[in-house]
PDB file of N, H, CA, C and O in Angstrom:
ATOM      1  N   MET A   1     119.545  36.210 121.591  1.00  0.00           N
ATOM      2  CA  MET A   1     119.088  37.404 122.295  1.00  0.00           C
ATOM      3  C   MET A   1     119.757  37.449 123.660  1.00  0.00           C
ATOM      4  O   MET A   1     119.719  36.470 124.405  1.00  0.00           O
ATOM      5  N   SER A   2     120.360  38.564 123.986  1.00  0.00           N
ATOM      6  H   SER A   2     120.390  39.360 123.381  1.00  0.00           H
ATOM      7  CA  SER A   2     121.043  38.658 125.272  1.00  0.00           C
ATOM      8  C   SER A   2     120.072  39.080 126.370  1.00  0.00           C
ATOM      9  O   SER A   2     119.069  39.757 126.140  1.00  0.00           O
ATOM     10  N   ARG A   3     120.419  38.651 127.552  1.00  0.00           N
ATOM     11  H   ARG A   3     121.233  38.102 127.740  1.00  0.00           H
ATOM     12  CA  ARG A   3     119.624  38.944 128.730  1.00  0.00           C
ATOM     13  C   ARG A   3     120.165  40.187 129.416  1.00  0.00           C
ATOM     14  O   ARG A   3     121.358  40.478 129.323  1.00  0.00           O
ATOM     15  N   GLN A   4     119.304  40.919 130.100  1.00  0.00           N
ATOM     16  H   GLN A   4     118.336  40.683 130.176  1.00  0.00           H
ATOM     17  CA  GLN A   4     119.747  42.058 130.881  1.00  0.00           C
ATOM     18  C   GLN A   4     120.555  41.572 132.076  1.00  0.00           C
ATOM     19  O   GLN A   4     120.307  40.484 132.596  1.00  0.00           O
ATOM     20  N   VAL A   5     121.511  42.368 132.508  1.00  0.00           N
ATOM     21  H   VAL A   5     121.712  43.252 132.085  1.00  0.00           H
ATOM     22  CA  VAL A   5     122.309  42.040 133.681  1.00  0.00           C
ATOM     23  C   VAL A   5     121.742  42.804 134.868  1.00  0.00           C
ATOM     24  O   VAL A   5     121.623  44.028 134.832  1.00  0.00           O
ATOM     25  N   ASP A   6     121.399  42.078 135.907  1.00  0.00           N
ATOM     26  H   ASP A   6     121.496  41.083 135.937  1.00  0.00           H
ATOM     27  CA  ASP A   6     120.869  42.658 137.133  1.00  0.00           C
ATOM     28  C   ASP A   6     122.035  43.162 137.977  1.00  0.00           C
ATOM     29  O   ASP A   6     123.074  42.505 138.045  1.00  0.00           O
ATOM     30  N   ARG A   7     121.881  44.309 138.614  1.00  0.00           N
ATOM     31  H   ARG A   7     121.038  44.843 138.559  1.00  0.00           H
ATOM     32  CA  ARG A   7     122.998  44.851 139.404  1.00  0.00           C
ATOM     33  C   ARG A   7     123.359  43.957 140.582  1.00  0.00           C
ATOM     34  O   ARG A   7     124.518  43.927 140.996  1.00  0.00           O
ATOM     35  N   ARG A   8     122.399  43.236 141.126  1.00  0.00           N
ATOM     36  H   ARG A   8     121.457  43.260 140.790  1.00  0.00           H
ATOM     37  CA  ARG A   8     122.710  42.313 142.227  1.00  0.00           C
ATOM     38  C   ARG A   8     123.553  41.137 141.734  1.00  0.00           C
ATOM     39  O   ARG A   8     124.436  40.660 142.446  1.00  0.00           O
ATOM     40  N   ALA A   9     123.279  40.674 140.519  1.00  0.00           N
ATOM     41  H   ALA A   9     122.561  41.061 139.940  1.00  0.00           H
ATOM     42  CA  ALA A   9     124.079  39.592 139.934  1.00  0.00           C
ATOM     43  C   ALA A   9     125.509  40.069 139.711  1.00  0.00           C
ATOM     44  O   ALA A   9     126.455  39.317 139.947  1.00  0.00           O
ATOM     45  N   LEU A  10     125.676  41.307 139.259  1.00  0.00           N
ATOM     46  H   LEU A  10     124.908  41.917 139.068  1.00  0.00           H
ATOM     47  CA  LEU A  10     127.018  41.864 139.066  1.00  0.00           C
ATOM     48  C   LEU A  10     127.742  41.969 140.402  1.00  0.00           C
ATOM     49  O   LEU A  10     128.927  41.647 140.493  1.00  0.00           O
ATOM     50  N   GLU A  11     127.038  42.418 141.440  1.00  0.00           N
ATOM     51  H   GLU A  11     126.076  42.680 141.366  1.00  0.00           H
ATOM     52  CA  GLU A  11     127.656  42.523 142.763  1.00  0.00           C
ATOM     53  C   GLU A  11     128.087  41.159 143.285  1.00  0.00           C
ATOM     54  O   GLU A  11     129.174  41.027 143.847  1.00  0.00           O
ATOM     55  N   ARG A  12     127.246  40.145 143.107  1.00  0.00           N
ATOM     56  H   ARG A  12     126.363  40.252 142.650  1.00  0.00           H
ATOM     57  CA  ARG A  12     127.607  38.780 143.533  1.00  0.00           C
ATOM     58  C   ARG A  12     128.837  38.295 142.775  1.00  0.00           C
ATOM     59  O   ARG A  12     129.724  37.680 143.367  1.00  0.00           O
ATOM     60  N   TRP A  13     128.901  38.562 141.472  1.00  0.00           N
ATOM     61  H   TRP A  13     128.180  39.061 140.991  1.00  0.00           H
ATOM     62  CA  TRP A  13     130.041  38.138 140.660  1.00  0.00           C
ATOM     63  C   TRP A  13     131.311  38.823 141.138  1.00  0.00           C
ATOM     64  O   TRP A  13     132.351  38.179 141.281  1.00  0.00           O
ATOM     65  N   LEU A  14     131.234  40.119 141.385  1.00  0.00           N
ATOM     66  H   LEU A  14     130.389  40.643 141.270  1.00  0.00           H
ATOM     67  CA  LEU A  14     132.408  40.865 141.832  1.00  0.00           C
ATOM     68  C   LEU A  14     132.932  40.318 143.162  1.00  0.00           C
ATOM     69  O   LEU A  14     134.137  40.120 143.321  1.00  0.00           O
ATOM     70  N   LEU A  15     132.034  40.074 144.112  1.00  0.00           N
ATOM     71  H   LEU A  15     131.055  40.234 143.983  1.00  0.00           H
ATOM     72  CA  LEU A  15     132.449  39.545 145.410  1.00  0.00           C
ATOM     73  C   LEU A  15     133.048  38.145 145.278  1.00  0.00           C
ATOM     74  O   LEU A  15     134.012  37.811 145.966  1.00  0.00           O
ATOM     75  N   ALA A  16     132.477  37.331 144.397  1.00  0.00           N
ATOM     76  H   ALA A  16     131.694  37.602 143.837  1.00  0.00           H
ATOM     77  CA  ALA A  16     132.973  35.965 144.201  1.00  0.00           C
ATOM     78  C   ALA A  16     134.358  35.953 143.550  1.00  0.00           C
ATOM     79  O   ALA A  16     135.074  34.956 143.641  1.00  0.00           O
ATOM     80  N   HIS A  17     134.736  37.044 142.901  1.00  0.00           N
ATOM     81  H   HIS A  17     134.154  37.854 142.827  1.00  0.00           H
ATOM     82  CA  HIS A  17     136.020  37.107 142.204  1.00  0.00           C
ATOM     83  C   HIS A  17     137.021  38.029 142.899  1.00  0.00           C
ATOM     84  O   HIS A  17     137.923  38.572 142.261  1.00  0.00           O
ATOM     85  N   GLY A  18     136.856  38.199 144.198  1.00  0.00           N
ATOM     86  H   GLY A  18     136.124  37.758 144.716  1.00  0.00           H
ATOM     87  CA  GLY A  18     137.872  38.878 144.988  1.00  0.00           C
ATOM     88  C   GLY A  18     137.752  40.376 145.122  1.00  0.00           C
ATOM     89  O   GLY A  18     138.641  41.008 145.693  1.00  0.00           O
ATOM     90  N   PHE A  19     136.687  40.970 144.619  1.00  0.00           N
ATOM     91  H   PHE A  19     135.965  40.457 144.155  1.00  0.00           H
ATOM     92  CA  PHE A  19     136.495  42.405 144.791  1.00  0.00           C
ATOM     93  C   PHE A  19     135.939  42.652 146.185  1.00  0.00           C
ATOM     94  O   PHE A  19     135.216  41.817 146.730  1.00  0.00           O
ATOM     95  N   VAL A  20     136.279  43.800 146.760  1.00  0.00           N
ATOM     96  H   VAL A  20     136.867  44.477 146.318  1.00  0.00           H
ATOM     97  CA  VAL A  20     135.768  44.148 148.086  1.00  0.00           C
ATOM     98  C   VAL A  20     134.923  45.416 147.968  1.00  0.00           C
ATOM     99  O   VAL A  20     135.213  46.309 147.172  1.00  0.00           O
ATOM    100  N   LEU A  21     133.879  45.465 148.780  1.00  0.00           N
ATOM    101  H   LEU A  21     133.643  44.740 149.427  1.00  0.00           H
ATOM    102  CA  LEU A  21     132.995  46.622 148.814  1.00  0.00           C
ATOM    103  C   LEU A  21     133.689  47.735 149.586  1.00  0.00           C
ATOM    104  O   LEU A  21     134.093  47.549 150.734  1.00  0.00           O
ATOM    105  N   LEU A  22     133.824  48.885 148.952  1.00  0.00           N
ATOM    106  H   LEU A  22     133.496  49.037 148.020  1.00  0.00           H
ATOM    107  CA  LEU A  22     134.445  50.036 149.601  1.00  0.00           C
ATOM    108  C   LEU A  22     133.391  50.769 150.435  1.00  0.00           C
ATOM    109  O   LEU A  22     132.195  50.634 150.180  1.00  0.00           O
ATOM    110  N   PRO A  23     133.826  51.537 151.421  1.00  0.00           N
ATOM    111  CA  PRO A  23     132.867  52.295 152.242  1.00  0.00           C
ATOM    112  C   PRO A  23     131.997  53.192 151.375  1.00  0.00           C
ATOM    113  O   PRO A  23     132.466  53.779 150.400  1.00  0.00           O
ATOM    114  N   GLY A  24     130.727  53.292 151.743  1.00  0.00           N
ATOM    115  H   GLY A  24     130.346  52.816 152.536  1.00  0.00           H
ATOM    116  CA  GLY A  24     129.767  54.056 150.962  1.00  0.00           C
ATOM    117  C   GLY A  24     129.931  55.547 151.096  1.00  0.00           C
ATOM    118  O   GLY A  24     130.511  56.046 152.060  1.00  0.00           O
ATOM    119  N   LYS A  25     129.417  56.239 150.126  1.00  0.00           N
ATOM    120  H   LYS A  25     128.946  55.833 149.343  1.00  0.00           H
ATOM    121  CA  LYS A  25     129.396  57.699 150.120  1.00  0.00           C
ATOM    122  C   LYS A  25     127.938  58.127 149.989  1.00  0.00           C
ATOM    123  O   LYS A  25     127.043  57.281 149.975  1.00  0.00           O
ATOM    124  N   ALA A  26     127.699  59.396 149.895  1.00  0.00           N
ATOM    125  H   ALA A  26     128.426  60.083 149.906  1.00  0.00           H
ATOM    126  CA  ALA A  26     126.332  59.914 149.868  1.00  0.00           C
ATOM    127  C   ALA A  26     125.605  59.673 148.545  1.00  0.00           C
ATOM    128  O   ALA A  26     124.405  59.929 148.455  1.00  0.00           O
ATOM    129  N   THR A  27     126.304  59.188 147.518  1.00  0.00           N
ATOM    130  H   THR A  27     127.279  58.980 147.591  1.00  0.00           H
ATOM    131  CA  THR A  27     125.681  59.051 146.194  1.00  0.00           C
ATOM    132  C   THR A  27     124.728  57.872 146.100  1.00  0.00           C
ATOM    133  O   THR A  27     123.819  57.883 145.270  1.00  0.00           O
ATOM    134  N   GLY A  28     124.913  56.867 146.923  1.00  0.00           N
ATOM    135  H   GLY A  28     125.651  56.858 147.597  1.00  0.00           H
ATOM    136  CA  GLY A  28     124.081  55.671 146.835  1.00  0.00           C
ATOM    137  C   GLY A  28     124.670  54.611 145.934  1.00  0.00           C
ATOM    138  O   GLY A  28     124.222  53.465 145.952  1.00  0.00           O
ATOM    139  N   HIS A  29     125.684  54.979 145.131  1.00  0.00           N
ATOM    140  H   HIS A  29     126.048  55.910 145.117  1.00  0.00           H
ATOM    141  CA  HIS A  29     126.353  53.981 144.304  1.00  0.00           C
ATOM    142  C   HIS A  29     127.218  53.092 145.188  1.00  0.00           C
ATOM    143  O   HIS A  29     127.630  53.492 146.276  1.00  0.00           O
ATOM    144  N   ARG A  30     127.487  51.880 144.706  1.00  0.00           N
ATOM    145  H   ARG A  30     127.151  51.555 143.822  1.00  0.00           H
ATOM    146  CA  ARG A  30     128.342  50.961 145.441  1.00  0.00           C
ATOM    147  C   ARG A  30     129.638  50.795 144.662  1.00  0.00           C
ATOM    148  O   ARG A  30     129.625  50.594 143.448  1.00  0.00           O
ATOM    149  N   HIS A  31     130.747  50.881 145.368  1.00  0.00           N
ATOM    150  H   HIS A  31     130.758  51.044 146.354  1.00  0.00           H
ATOM    151  CA  HIS A  31     132.060  50.817 144.743  1.00  0.00           C
ATOM    152  C   HIS A  31     132.776  49.550 145.193  1.00  0.00           C
ATOM    153  O   HIS A  31     132.854  49.250 146.385  1.00  0.00           O
ATOM    154  N   TYR A  32     133.300  48.812 144.211  1.00  0.00           N
ATOM    155  H   TYR A  32     133.236  49.055 143.243  1.00  0.00           H
ATOM    156  CA  TYR A  32     134.043  47.580 144.477  1.00  0.00           C
ATOM    157  C   TYR A  32     135.443  47.760 143.923  1.00  0.00           C
ATOM    158  O   TYR A  32     135.625  48.365 142.867  1.00  0.00           O
ATOM    159  N   ALA A  33     136.439  47.234 144.639  1.00  0.00           N
ATOM    160  H   ALA A  33     136.291  46.743 145.498  1.00  0.00           H
ATOM    161  CA  ALA A  33     137.821  47.397 144.197  1.00  0.00           C
ATOM    162  C   ALA A  33     138.593  46.101 144.343  1.00  0.00           C
ATOM    163  O   ALA A  33     138.312  45.272 145.209  1.00  0.00           O
ATOM    164  N   ARG A  34     139.589  45.954 143.453  1.00  0.00           N
ATOM    165  H   ARG A  34     139.816  46.627 142.750  1.00  0.00           H
ATOM    166  CA  ARG A  34     140.518  44.824 143.501  1.00  0.00           C
ATOM    167  C   ARG A  34     141.733  45.189 142.652  1.00  0.00           C
ATOM    168  O   ARG A  34     141.593  45.563 141.487  1.00  0.00           O
ATOM    169  N   ASP A  35     142.908  45.079 143.232  1.00  0.00           N
ATOM    170  H   ASP A  35     143.021  44.774 144.178  1.00  0.00           H
ATOM    171  CA  ASP A  35     144.160  45.309 142.508  1.00  0.00           C
ATOM    172  C   ASP A  35     144.176  46.621 141.726  1.00  0.00           C
ATOM    173  O   ASP A  35     144.625  46.652 140.580  1.00  0.00           O
ATOM    174  N   GLY A  36     143.696  47.691 142.329  1.00  0.00           N
ATOM    175  H   GLY A  36     143.331  47.666 143.260  1.00  0.00           H
ATOM    176  CA  GLY A  36     143.723  48.994 141.679  1.00  0.00           C
ATOM    177  C   GLY A  36     142.584  49.259 140.711  1.00  0.00           C
ATOM    178  O   GLY A  36     142.490  50.355 140.158  1.00  0.00           O
ATOM    179  N   LEU A  37     141.728  48.291 140.495  1.00  0.00           N
ATOM    180  H   LEU A  37     141.804  47.400 140.944  1.00  0.00           H
ATOM    181  CA  LEU A  37     140.572  48.459 139.612  1.00  0.00           C
ATOM    182  C   LEU A  37     139.349  48.764 140.463  1.00  0.00           C
ATOM    183  O   LEU A  37     139.075  48.059 141.434  1.00  0.00           O
ATOM    184  N   LYS A  38     138.618  49.802 140.107  1.00  0.00           N
ATOM    185  H   LYS A  38     138.840  50.374 139.318  1.00  0.00           H
ATOM    186  CA  LYS A  38     137.424  50.188 140.850  1.00  0.00           C
ATOM    187  C   LYS A  38     136.218  50.114 139.915  1.00  0.00           C
ATOM    188  O   LYS A  38     136.214  50.713 138.840  1.00  0.00           O
ATOM    189  N   ILE A  39     135.202  49.374 140.339  1.00  0.00           N
ATOM    190  H   ILE A  39     135.206  48.887 141.213  1.00  0.00           H
ATOM    191  CA  ILE A  39     133.972  49.221 139.565  1.00  0.00           C
ATOM    192  C   ILE A  39     132.847  49.880 140.352  1.00  0.00           C
ATOM    193  O   ILE A  39     132.678  49.611 141.542  1.00  0.00           O
ATOM    194  N   THR A  40     132.083  50.736 139.696  1.00  0.00           N
ATOM    195  H   THR A  40     132.220  50.954 138.730  1.00  0.00           H
ATOM    196  CA  THR A  40     130.957  51.413 140.333  1.00  0.00           C
ATOM    197  C   THR A  40     129.656  50.792 139.840  1.00  0.00           C
ATOM    198  O   THR A  40     129.431  50.653 138.638  1.00  0.00           O
ATOM    199  N   VAL A  41     128.806  50.420 140.794  1.00  0.00           N
ATOM    200  H   VAL A  41     128.988  50.533 141.771  1.00  0.00           H
ATOM    201  CA  VAL A  41     127.503  49.834 140.477  1.00  0.00           C
ATOM    202  C   VAL A  41     126.439  50.820 140.960  1.00  0.00           C
ATOM    203  O   VAL A  41     126.454  51.219 142.124  1.00  0.00           O
ATOM    204  N   PRO A  42     125.520  51.215 140.084  1.00  0.00           N
ATOM    205  CA  PRO A  42     124.479  52.153 140.507  1.00  0.00           C
ATOM    206  C   PRO A  42     123.675  51.591 141.678  1.00  0.00           C
ATOM    207  O   PRO A  42     123.362  50.401 141.717  1.00  0.00           O
ATOM    208  N   GLY A  43     123.348  52.456 142.619  1.00  0.00           N
ATOM    209  H   GLY A  43     123.602  53.423 142.587  1.00  0.00           H
ATOM    210  CA  GLY A  43     122.606  52.016 143.793  1.00  0.00           C
ATOM    211  C   GLY A  43     121.153  52.424 143.762  1.00  0.00           C
ATOM    212  O   GLY A  43     120.420  52.183 144.721  1.00  0.00           O
ATOM    213  N   HIS A  44     120.725  53.038 142.679  1.00  0.00           N
ATOM    214  H   HIS A  44     121.320  53.234 141.900  1.00  0.00           H
ATOM    215  CA  HIS A  44     119.335  53.481 142.584  1.00  0.00           C
ATOM    216  C   HIS A  44     118.864  53.310 141.150  1.00  0.00           C
ATOM    217  O   HIS A  44     119.663  53.029 140.257  1.00  0.00           O
ATOM    218  N   GLY A  45     117.577  53.478 140.934  1.00  0.00           N
ATOM    219  H   GLY A  45     116.929  53.707 141.660  1.00  0.00           H
ATOM    220  CA  GLY A  45     117.030  53.308 139.598  1.00  0.00           C
ATOM    221  C   GLY A  45     116.670  51.856 139.332  1.00  0.00           C
ATOM    222  O   GLY A  45     116.550  51.061 140.264  1.00  0.00           O
ATOM    223  N   PRO A  46     116.497  51.510 138.070  1.00  0.00           N
ATOM    224  CA  PRO A  46     116.098  50.139 137.718  1.00  0.00           C
ATOM    225  C   PRO A  46     117.159  49.125 138.151  1.00  0.00           C
ATOM    226  O   PRO A  46     118.347  49.443 138.206  1.00  0.00           O
ATOM    227  N   HIS A  47     116.722  47.914 138.454  1.00  0.00           N
ATOM    228  H   HIS A  47     115.757  47.656 138.409  1.00  0.00           H
ATOM    229  CA  HIS A  47     117.655  46.868 138.875  1.00  0.00           C
ATOM    230  C   HIS A  47     118.496  46.358 137.713  1.00  0.00           C
ATOM    231  O   HIS A  47     119.624  45.909 137.915  1.00  0.00           O
ATOM    232  N   ASP A  48     117.959  46.423 136.500  1.00  0.00           N
ATOM    233  H   ASP A  48     117.042  46.787 136.336  1.00  0.00           H
ATOM    234  CA  ASP A  48     118.713  45.996 135.325  1.00  0.00           C
ATOM    235  C   ASP A  48     119.667  47.103 134.902  1.00  0.00           C
ATOM    236  O   ASP A  48     119.277  48.266 134.796  1.00  0.00           O
ATOM    237  N   LEU A  49     120.917  46.732 134.661  1.00  0.00           N
ATOM    238  H   LEU A  49     121.234  45.788 134.747  1.00  0.00           H
ATOM    239  CA  LEU A  49     121.920  47.692 134.218  1.00  0.00           C
ATOM    240  C   LEU A  49     121.739  47.969 132.731  1.00  0.00           C
ATOM    241  O   LEU A  49     121.274  47.111 131.981  1.00  0.00           O
ATOM    242  N   THR A  50     122.108  49.160 132.319  1.00  0.00           N
ATOM    243  H   THR A  50     122.486  49.857 132.928  1.00  0.00           H
ATOM    244  CA  THR A  50     122.017  49.489 130.902  1.00  0.00           C
ATOM    245  C   THR A  50     123.106  48.747 130.136  1.00  0.00           C
ATOM    246  O   THR A  50     124.116  48.340 130.710  1.00  0.00           O
ATOM    247  N   LYS A  51     122.890  48.578 128.843  1.00  0.00           N
ATOM    248  H   LYS A  51     122.070  48.908 128.377  1.00  0.00           H
ATOM    249  CA  LYS A  51     123.896  47.931 127.994  1.00  0.00           C
ATOM    250  C   LYS A  51     125.201  48.705 128.040  1.00  0.00           C
ATOM    251  O   LYS A  51     126.279  48.110 128.026  1.00  0.00           O
ATOM    252  N   LYS A  52     125.113  50.023 128.094  1.00  0.00           N
ATOM    253  H   LYS A  52     124.238  50.506 128.106  1.00  0.00           H
ATOM    254  CA  LYS A  52     126.307  50.862 128.140  1.00  0.00           C
ATOM    255  C   LYS A  52     127.109  50.596 129.413  1.00  0.00           C
ATOM    256  O   LYS A  52     128.332  50.469 129.362  1.00  0.00           O
ATOM    257  N   HIS A  53     126.426  50.513 130.546  1.00  0.00           N
ATOM    258  H   HIS A  53     125.432  50.616 130.588  1.00  0.00           H
ATOM    259  CA  HIS A  53     127.126  50.267 131.813  1.00  0.00           C
ATOM    260  C   HIS A  53     127.779  48.889 131.813  1.00  0.00           C
ATOM    261  O   HIS A  53     128.915  48.738 132.263  1.00  0.00           O
ATOM    262  N   VAL A  54     127.071  47.893 131.315  1.00  0.00           N
ATOM    263  H   VAL A  54     126.148  48.015 130.950  1.00  0.00           H
ATOM    264  CA  VAL A  54     127.623  46.540 131.239  1.00  0.00           C
ATOM    265  C   VAL A  54     128.861  46.532 130.350  1.00  0.00           C
ATOM    266  O   VAL A  54     129.860  45.898 130.687  1.00  0.00           O
ATOM    267  N   ALA A  55     128.803  47.230 129.221  1.00  0.00           N
ATOM    268  H   ALA A  55     127.991  47.745 128.948  1.00  0.00           H
ATOM    269  CA  ALA A  55     129.948  47.292 128.311  1.00  0.00           C
ATOM    270  C   ALA A  55     131.142  47.969 128.982  1.00  0.00           C
ATOM    271  O   ALA A  55     132.277  47.525 128.811  1.00  0.00           O
ATOM    272  N   LEU A  56     130.902  49.030 129.736  1.00  0.00           N
ATOM    273  H   LEU A  56     129.980  49.392 129.874  1.00  0.00           H
ATOM    274  CA  LEU A  56     131.990  49.710 130.445  1.00  0.00           C
ATOM    275  C   LEU A  56     132.639  48.792 131.474  1.00  0.00           C
ATOM    276  O   LEU A  56     133.863  48.752 131.592  1.00  0.00           O
ATOM    277  N   VAL A  57     131.823  48.059 132.212  1.00  0.00           N
ATOM    278  H   VAL A  57     130.828  48.091 132.116  1.00  0.00           H
ATOM    279  CA  VAL A  57     132.342  47.133 133.219  1.00  0.00           C
ATOM    280  C   VAL A  57     133.139  46.018 132.551  1.00  0.00           C
ATOM    281  O   VAL A  57     134.225  45.671 133.013  1.00  0.00           O
ATOM    282  N   LEU A  58     132.606  45.454 131.464  1.00  0.00           N
ATOM    283  H   LEU A  58     131.724  45.736 131.088  1.00  0.00           H
ATOM    284  CA  LEU A  58     133.306  44.373 130.767  1.00  0.00           C
ATOM    285  C   LEU A  58     134.652  44.844 130.219  1.00  0.00           C
ATOM    286  O   LEU A  58     135.644  44.119 130.305  1.00  0.00           O
ATOM    287  N   ARG A  59     134.694  46.049 129.660  1.00  0.00           N
ATOM    288  H   ARG A  59     133.889  46.638 129.590  1.00  0.00           H
ATOM    289  CA  ARG A  59     135.959  46.576 129.142  1.00  0.00           C
ATOM    290  C   ARG A  59     136.980  46.775 130.264  1.00  0.00           C
ATOM    291  O   ARG A  59     138.160  46.464 130.099  1.00  0.00           O
ATOM    292  N   ALA A  60     136.522  47.290 131.393  1.00  0.00           N
ATOM    293  H   ALA A  60     135.564  47.543 131.527  1.00  0.00           H
ATOM    294  CA  ALA A  60     137.429  47.502 132.532  1.00  0.00           C
ATOM    295  C   ALA A  60     137.956  46.167 133.050  1.00  0.00           C
ATOM    296  O   ALA A  60     139.138  46.048 133.370  1.00  0.00           O
ATOM    297  N   LEU A  61     137.087  45.169 133.134  1.00  0.00           N
ATOM    298  H   LEU A  61     136.126  45.265 132.875  1.00  0.00           H
ATOM    299  CA  LEU A  61     137.510  43.852 133.602  1.00  0.00           C
ATOM    300  C   LEU A  61     138.470  43.200 132.609  1.00  0.00           C
ATOM    301  O   LEU A  61     139.404  42.506 133.010  1.00  0.00           O
ATOM    302  N   GLU A  62     138.241  43.420 131.322  1.00  0.00           N
ATOM    303  H   GLU A  62     137.482  43.983 130.997  1.00  0.00           H
ATOM    304  CA  GLU A  62     139.134  42.870 130.303  1.00  0.00           C
ATOM    305  C   GLU A  62     140.531  43.490 130.422  1.00  0.00           C
ATOM    306  O   GLU A  62     141.534  42.785 130.314  1.00  0.00           O
ATOM    307  N   ARG A  63     140.595  44.794 130.641  1.00  0.00           N
ATOM    308  H   ARG A  63     139.780  45.366 130.728  1.00  0.00           H
ATOM    309  CA  ARG A  63     141.887  45.461 130.820  1.00  0.00           C
ATOM    310  C   ARG A  63     142.609  44.944 132.068  1.00  0.00           C
ATOM    311  O   ARG A  63     143.838  44.962 132.134  1.00  0.00           O
ATOM    312  N   ALA A  64     141.838  44.484 133.053  1.00  0.00           N
ATOM    313  H   ALA A  64     140.839  44.469 133.000  1.00  0.00           H
ATOM    314  CA  ALA A  64     142.420  43.967 134.298  1.00  0.00           C
ATOM    315  C   ALA A  64     142.834  42.504 134.171  1.00  0.00           C
ATOM    316  O   ALA A  64     143.378  41.932 135.116  1.00  0.00           O
ATOM    317  N   GLY A  65     142.582  41.892 133.007  1.00  0.00           N
ATOM    318  H   GLY A  65     142.140  42.356 132.239  1.00  0.00           H
ATOM    319  CA  GLY A  65     143.051  40.527 132.781  1.00  0.00           C
ATOM    320  C   GLY A  65     141.975  39.455 132.774  1.00  0.00           C
ATOM    321  O   GLY A  65     142.285  38.279 132.588  1.00  0.00           O
ATOM    322  N   PHE A  66     140.725  39.829 132.970  1.00  0.00           N
ATOM    323  H   PHE A  66     140.472  40.785 133.121  1.00  0.00           H
ATOM    324  CA  PHE A  66     139.644  38.851 132.910  1.00  0.00           C
ATOM    325  C   PHE A  66     139.284  38.590 131.451  1.00  0.00           C
ATOM    326  O   PHE A  66     139.456  39.460 130.597  1.00  0.00           O
ATOM    327  N   ASP A  67     138.788  37.398 131.173  1.00  0.00           N
ATOM    328  H   ASP A  67     138.648  36.691 131.866  1.00  0.00           H
ATOM    329  CA  ASP A  67     138.334  37.058 129.831  1.00  0.00           C
ATOM    330  C   ASP A  67     136.930  37.630 129.636  1.00  0.00           C
ATOM    331  O   ASP A  67     135.983  37.223 130.309  1.00  0.00           O
ATOM    332  N   LYS A  68     136.811  38.563 128.723  1.00  0.00           N
ATOM    333  H   LYS A  68     137.580  38.894 128.177  1.00  0.00           H
ATOM    334  CA  LYS A  68     135.557  39.291 128.510  1.00  0.00           C
ATOM    335  C   LYS A  68     134.385  38.359 128.200  1.00  0.00           C
ATOM    336  O   LYS A  68     133.297  38.518 128.753  1.00  0.00           O
ATOM    337  N   GLU A  69     134.609  37.396 127.322  1.00  0.00           N
ATOM    338  H   GLU A  69     135.493  37.266 126.872  1.00  0.00           H
ATOM    339  CA  GLU A  69     133.530  36.489 126.936  1.00  0.00           C
ATOM    340  C   GLU A  69     133.107  35.585 128.099  1.00  0.00           C
ATOM    341  O   GLU A  69     131.922  35.292 128.256  1.00  0.00           O
ATOM    342  N   GLN A  70     134.053  35.153 128.897  1.00  0.00           N
ATOM    343  H   GLN A  70     135.016  35.391 128.769  1.00  0.00           H
ATOM    344  CA  GLN A  70     133.731  34.313 130.041  1.00  0.00           C
ATOM    345  C   GLN A  70     132.930  35.100 131.076  1.00  0.00           C
ATOM    346  O   GLN A  70     131.961  34.586 131.635  1.00  0.00           O
ATOM    347  N   VAL A  71     133.331  36.340 131.332  1.00  0.00           N
ATOM    348  H   VAL A  71     134.118  36.758 130.878  1.00  0.00           H
ATOM    349  CA  VAL A  71     132.590  37.203 132.269  1.00  0.00           C
ATOM    350  C   VAL A  71     131.176  37.426 131.758  1.00  0.00           C
ATOM    351  O   VAL A  71     130.207  37.337 132.511  1.00  0.00           O
ATOM    352  N   ARG A  72     131.073  37.719 130.464  1.00  0.00           N
ATOM    353  H   ARG A  72     131.861  37.792 129.852  1.00  0.00           H
ATOM    354  CA  ARG A  72     129.751  37.956 129.866  1.00  0.00           C
ATOM    355  C   ARG A  72     128.860  36.722 130.030  1.00  0.00           C
ATOM    356  O   ARG A  72     127.677  36.842 130.348  1.00  0.00           O
ATOM    357  N   GLU A  73     129.430  35.548 129.812  1.00  0.00           N
ATOM    358  H   GLU A  73     130.391  35.451 129.554  1.00  0.00           H
ATOM    359  CA  GLU A  73     128.665  34.304 129.950  1.00  0.00           C
ATOM    360  C   GLU A  73     128.232  34.091 131.410  1.00  0.00           C
ATOM    361  O   GLU A  73     127.088  33.721 131.675  1.00  0.00           O
ATOM    362  N   GLU A  74     129.156  34.327 132.352  1.00  0.00           N
ATOM    363  H   GLU A  74     130.086  34.628 132.137  1.00  0.00           H
ATOM    364  CA  GLU A  74     128.841  34.130 133.761  1.00  0.00           C
ATOM    365  C   GLU A  74     127.768  35.102 134.248  1.00  0.00           C
ATOM    366  O   GLU A  74     126.965  34.760 135.117  1.00  0.00           O
ATOM    367  N   LEU A  75     127.756  36.298 133.695  1.00  0.00           N
ATOM    368  H   LEU A  75     128.409  36.575 132.990  1.00  0.00           H
ATOM    369  CA  LEU A  75     126.752  37.286 134.086  1.00  0.00           C
ATOM    370  C   LEU A  75     125.426  37.087 133.340  1.00  0.00           C
ATOM    371  O   LEU A  75     124.407  37.668 133.713  1.00  0.00           O
ATOM    372  N   GLY A  76     125.446  36.285 132.314  1.00  0.00           N
ATOM    373  H   GLY A  76     126.273  35.813 132.011  1.00  0.00           H
ATOM    374  CA  GLY A  76     124.228  36.053 131.542  1.00  0.00           C
ATOM    375  C   GLY A  76     123.935  37.172 130.564  1.00  0.00           C
ATOM    376  O   GLY A  76     122.790  37.356 130.150  1.00  0.00           O
ATOM    377  N   ALA A  77     124.965  37.921 130.192  1.00  0.00           N
ATOM    378  H   ALA A  77     125.894  37.771 130.528  1.00  0.00           H
ATOM    379  CA  ALA A  77     124.766  39.029 129.261  1.00  0.00           C
ATOM    380  C   ALA A  77     124.742  38.550 127.829  1.00  0.00           C
ATOM    381  O   ALA A  77     124.583  39.355 126.911  1.00  0.00           O
TER     382      ALA A  77
END
């Protein structure tokens, strides 16, 4: 059984892997970037990310060269 991914855990992972927080906008979402890849983390609503959002982030990270299974394991997904 997989565990839900908390948005704070995702933010910590992104920062630990060289992503930088971009200046905020009025939406409340938080944007992280590294090497042309931009990841958006919801800034409101439930703290647990939806399975769909986690899948989108994992696919984007995989395209950027990260190992999808290793990222999933580190995030506890």
